[in-house]
C-alpha positions in Angstrom: -4.5 -58.2 -27.9 -3.4 -59.3 -31.4 -1.9 -56.9 -33.8 -4.8 -57.3 -36.1 -7.1 -56.3 -33.3 -5.1 -53.3 -32.6 -5.5 -52.3 -36.3 -9.2 -52.8 -36.1 -9.5 -50.7 -32.9 -7.5 -47.8 -34.6 -9.7 -47.9 -37.7 -12.9 -48.0 -35.6 -11.8 -44.9 -33.6 -10.6 -43.2 -36.8 -14.0 -43.7 -38.6 -15.8 -42.3 -35.5 -13.6 -39.2 -35.3 -14.2 -38.6 -39.0 -17.9 -38.0 -38.2 -16.7 -34.8 -36.5 -13.5 -33.8 -38.3 -13.6 -33.1 -42.0 -10.5 -34.2 -43.9 -7.2 -34.1 -41.9 -6.8 -37.8 -42.2 -3.0 -37.5 -41.6 -3.6 -35.5 -38.4 -6.1 -37.9 -37.0 -3.8 -40.8 -37.8 -1.0 -39.1 -35.8 -3.2 -38.6 -32.8 -4.2 -42.3 -32.9 -0.5 -43.2 -33.1 0.2 -41.2 -30.0 -2.8 -42.7 -28.2 -1.8 -46.3 -28.9 1.9 -45.8 -28.2 1.3 -44.0 -24.9 2.6 -40.7 -26.0 1.4 -37.1 -25.8 0.6 -34.7 -28.7 1.2 -30.9 -29.1 -1.3 -29.5 -31.6 0.0 -26.2 -32.9 -1.9 -23.9 -35.3 -3.7 -20.7 -35.6 -7.1 -20.3 -33.8 -10.2 -21.8 -35.4 -8.6 -24.7 -37.3 -10.2 -27.3 -35.1 -7.5 -28.2 -32.6 -9.8 -28.4 -29.5 -12.5 -30.1 -31.6 -10.2 -32.8 -32.7 -9.0 -33.5 -29.2 -12.6 -33.7 -28.0 -13.6 -36.0 -30.9 -10.8 -38.5 -30.0 -11.7 -38.4 -26.3 -15.4 -38.8 -27.1 -14.6 -41.9 -29.1 -13.3 -43.6 -26.0 -15.3 -44.4 -22.9 -12.9 -42.8 -20.3 -12.5 -39.7 -18.2 -11.8 -36.5 -20.1 -10.8 -33.2 -18.7 -10.2 -29.9 -20.4 -8.0 -27.3 -18.8 -7.8 -23.7 -20.1 -4.3 -22.5 -19.4 -4.0 -18.9 -18.3 -1.2 -16.8 -16.8 -2.8 -17.1 -13.3 -3.2 -20.9 -13.4 -1.3 -22.5 -10.5 0.3 -25.9 -10.3 -2.2 -26.9 -7.6 -5.0 -26.0 -10.0 -3.8 -29.0 -12.1 -2.7 -31.5 -9.5 -5.2 -30.8 -6.7 -4.9 -29.8 -3.1 -5.3 -31.0 0.5 -8.0 -29.2 2.3 -9.3 -29.4 5.8 -12.6 -31.1 6.1 -14.3 -29.7 9.1 -17.0 -32.4 9.2 -14.5 -35.2 9.8 -11.8 -32.9 11.3 -9.0 -34.1 9.0 -7.2 -33.1 5.7 -8.5 -34.7 2.6 -7.2 -34.7 -1.0 -9.2 -33.0 -3.7 -7.8 -34.3 -7.0 -7.3 -31.8 -9.8 -8.3 -32.2 -13.6 -4.9 -33.9 -14.2 -6.5 -37.0 -12.7 -8.2 -38.1 -16.0 -7.4 -40.4 -18.9 -7.3 -37.8 -21.6 -6.4 -34.3 -20.6 -6.8 -31.4 -23.0 -4.3 -28.6 -22.1 -5.8 -25.7 -24.1 -3.3 -22.9 -25.0 -0.6 -24.5 -22.9 1.9 -21.7 -23.7 -0.3 -19.1 -21.9 0.6 -20.6 -18.5 3.7 -19.6 -16.6 6.8 -21.9 -16.7 6.1 -23.0 -13.1 2.7 -24.4 -14.1 4.1 -25.8 -17.4 6.8 -27.6 -15.3 4.1 -29.2 -13.2 3.2 -31.4 -16.2 6.7 -32.8 -16.6 6.3 -35.4 -13.9 2.7 -36.3 -15.1 3.7 -36.8 -18.7 6.9 -38.8 -18.2 6.2 -40.8 -15.0 2.4 -41.0 -14.9 2.3 -39.7 -11.4 1.8 -36.4 -9.4 3.5 -35.3 -6.2 1.5 -33.2 -3.8 2.8 -32.1 -0.5 5.5 -34.7 -0.7 3.1 -37.6 -1.4 3.2 -39.3 -4.8 -0.1 -40.3 -6.5 -0.2 -42.5 -9.5 -2.3 -41.5 -12.5 -4.7 -44.1 -13.8 -3.9 -45.5 -17.2 -4.4 -44.9 -20.0 -3.1 -41.3 -19.6 -2.6 -38.9 -22.5 -2.0 -35.1 -22.7 -3.2 -33.3 -25.8 -1.9 -29.7 -25.7 -2.7 -26.9 -28.0 -1.0 -23.7 -28.7 -1.1 -20.7 -31.1 2.3 -20.1 -32.8 1.5 -16.6 -34.1 0.3 -14.6 -31.1 3.2 -14.3 -28.7 2.0 -11.5 -26.4 1.2 -12.9 -23.0 2.6 -16.3 -23.7 5.5 -18.4 -22.3 7.3 -20.5 -25.0 7.6 -24.2 -24.0 11.2 -25.0 -22.9 13.1 -27.9 -24.7 12.6 -30.2 -21.7 8.8 -29.7 -22.0 8.8 -30.2 -25.8 10.8 -33.4 -25.5 7.9 -34.9 -23.5 5.6 -34.7 -26.5 5.8 -37.7 -28.7 4.5 -35.8 -31.7 4.0 -32.2 -32.7 1.2 -31.8 -35.2 -0.2 -28.8 -37.2 -3.8 -28.8 -38.4 -3.6 -26.5 -41.4 -6.5 -24.8 -43.2 -9.1 -26.9 -45.0 -9.3 -26.8 -48.8 -12.4 -25.6 -50.6 -14.2 -28.9 -50.6 -13.5 -29.5 -47.0 -14.6 -25.9 -46.1 -17.9 -26.4 -47.8 -18.4 -29.7 -46.0 -17.6 -28.1 -42.7 -20.3 -25.4 -43.3 -22.8 -28.1 -44.1 -22.0 -30.4 -41.2 -22.1 -27.7 -38.5 -24.8 -25.5 -39.9 -27.8 -26.9 -38.1 -26.4 -29.1 -35.4 -23.3 -29.9 -33.3 -22.1 -33.4 -34.3 -19.9 -33.6 -31.2 -23.0 -33.8 -29.0 -24.1 -37.0 -30.9 -20.7 -38.8 -30.8 -20.7 -42.1 -29.0 -17.7 -44.0 -27.7 -16.6 -47.0 -29.8 -13.9 -48.2 -27.4 -13.1 -48.3 -23.7 -10.1 -47.6 -21.6 -9.3 -51.3 -21.2 -9.0 -51.7 -24.9 -6.5 -48.8 -25.2 -4.4 -50.3 -22.3 -4.4 -53.7 -24.1 -3.4 -52.1 -27.4 -0.6 -50.2 -25.6 0.7 -53.5 -24.3 0.6 -55.2 -27.7 2.1 -52.8 -30.3 5.6 -53.7 -29.3 4.9 -57.1 -31.0 5.5 -55.3 -34.4 8.8 -56.6 -35.7 11.7 -54.3 -36.4 14.9 -55.5 -38.1 18.3 -54.5 -36.9 18.8 -52.5 -40.1 15.7 -50.4 -39.4 16.8 -49.9 -35.8 20.2 -48.7 -37.0 18.4 -46.4 -39.5 16.5 -44.7 -36.7 19.7 -44.2 -34.7 21.5 -42.8 -37.6 18.8 -40.3 -38.3 18.8 -39.1 -34.7 22.6 -39.0 -34.6 22.6 -36.9 -37.7 20.6 -34.2 -35.9 23.3 -34.0 -33.3 26.2 -33.6 -35.8 24.6 -31.4 -38.4 26.3 -28.1 -38.9 23.1 -26.0 -38.9 21.7 -27.6 -35.7 22.5 -26.3 -32.3 20.7 -29.0 -30.3 19.9 -32.4 -31.7 17.4 -35.0 -30.6 17.9 -37.0 -27.4 17.8 -40.8 -26.9 14.1 -40.2 -25.9 13.7 -39.0 -29.5 15.1 -42.4 -30.8 12.6 -44.2 -28.6 9.8 -42.1 -29.8 10.7 -42.8 -33.4 10.6 -46.5 -32.8 7.2 -46.4 -31.0 5.6 -44.1 -33.6 7.0 -46.3 -36.5 5.6 -49.5 -34.9 2.1 -48.1 -34.5 2.2 -46.4 -37.9 3.0 -49.9 -39.4 -0.1 -51.3 -37.7 -2.2 -48.5 -39.1 -0.8 -49.4 -42.6 -1.9 -53.0 -42.0 1.5 -54.6 -41.3 3.1 -56.3 -38.4 6.6 -55.1 -39.3 8.4 -51.8 -39.7 9.7 -50.5 -43.1 12.1 -47.6 -43.6 9.2 -45.7 -45.1 7.4 -45.9 -41.7 10.4 -44.3 -40.1 10.4 -41.5 -42.8 6.8 -40.9 -42.3 7.2 -40.3 -38.5 10.5 -38.5 -38.6 9.1 -34.9 -39.0 6.3 -35.0 -36.4 8.6 -36.9 -33.9 11.9 -35.0 -34.3 11.2 -31.5 -35.7 10.2 -30.0 -32.3 13.2 -31.8 -30.6 15.9 -29.9 -32.5 17.1 -26.3 -32.1 18.6 -24.6 -35.3 21.6 -22.4 -35.0 20.0 -19.7 -37.2 16.9 -18.8 -35.0 15.2 -17.2 -38.0 14.9 -20.7 -39.6 12.9 -21.8 -36.6 9.9 -19.9 -37.9 7.6 -21.6 -40.3 8.9 -24.9 -41.7 12.5 -24.5 -40.7 12.9 -27.5 -38.4 10.6 -29.6 -40.6 12.7 -28.8 -43.7 15.8 -29.6 -41.8 14.5 -33.1 -40.9 13.6 -33.6 -44.6 17.2 -32.7 -45.6 18.5 -35.2 -43.1 16.3 -38.0 -44.5 17.8 -37.3 -47.9 21.4 -37.5 -46.4 21.1 -40.7 -44.3 21.3 -43.9 -46.4 18.1 -45.9 -46.4 18.6 -49.6 -45.6 18.0 -51.9 -48.5 17.9 -55.2 -46.6 15.0 -57.5 -47.7 12.7 -58.1 -44.7 11.4 -61.7 -45.0 9.0 -63.7 -42.9 6.5 -60.9 -42.4 2.9 -60.6 -43.3 0.0 -58.3 -43.7 -2.7 -57.9 -41.1 -5.3 -56.5 -43.4 -8.4 -58.7 -44.1 
């Protein structure tokens, strides 16, 4: 698939999602970036801001298998992966796949499940496979996990460990709508449920093709060095206990490449890296002062790092726009 075709695919899905979601263009863009780059998204915000609705709108825009899993403290790993059961009719064990065997999986309130169940997602998210009773089963591409969690209510929850957070390409907050958006929401959902009328505008094969094509976006050595310098700064900063891993560097590159496509370019600018730094890196760092972790602590820290790291000024030549 050509880069221009990837851009058109993303815009088509975006316009379809906007039939359901009012405003939140940046949030929708970030979910599409994760979808095309093959990453996973953690949606974090208070209840009622549309996290689940957004995930369903994105899944409904693609003709693929979608499963929603409500995470609870009594959810077992086998409830996700599936089990082998004895079929008395044929007198042998058969595998019954769990909801993780889908293309887009909505893990609702993921932090309500126990660490054991949360850990069962690690293999799925990183290696696109599930191991059940010693047998490894591949997940069918495209595969994406969209997880939601409430950052305010901590009773009965199990915070995601750093190893789990590192598997998410992006962490995104919905935020409250403004007055105009609030009025439009009331109008749109007053008499009908638009989600029931949503139709797919792309299929799984198109997403797979786009995932194989976005690496064609050109990245200069100066921009690559800029990404590495930002990540290295998180490891050396005096106020950061744990910096971003090499996986964070790779996530920055992927996100910046797809962001560039969304902006109508086939090359990455330093501004693309800046735009993706906070959603990619903020959840991958651990501040020394734990009180700063509340609210915008990590996001503010990434903003400070972006001000400290010199921006490359090399002129990027021989690149073009993909916009019509």
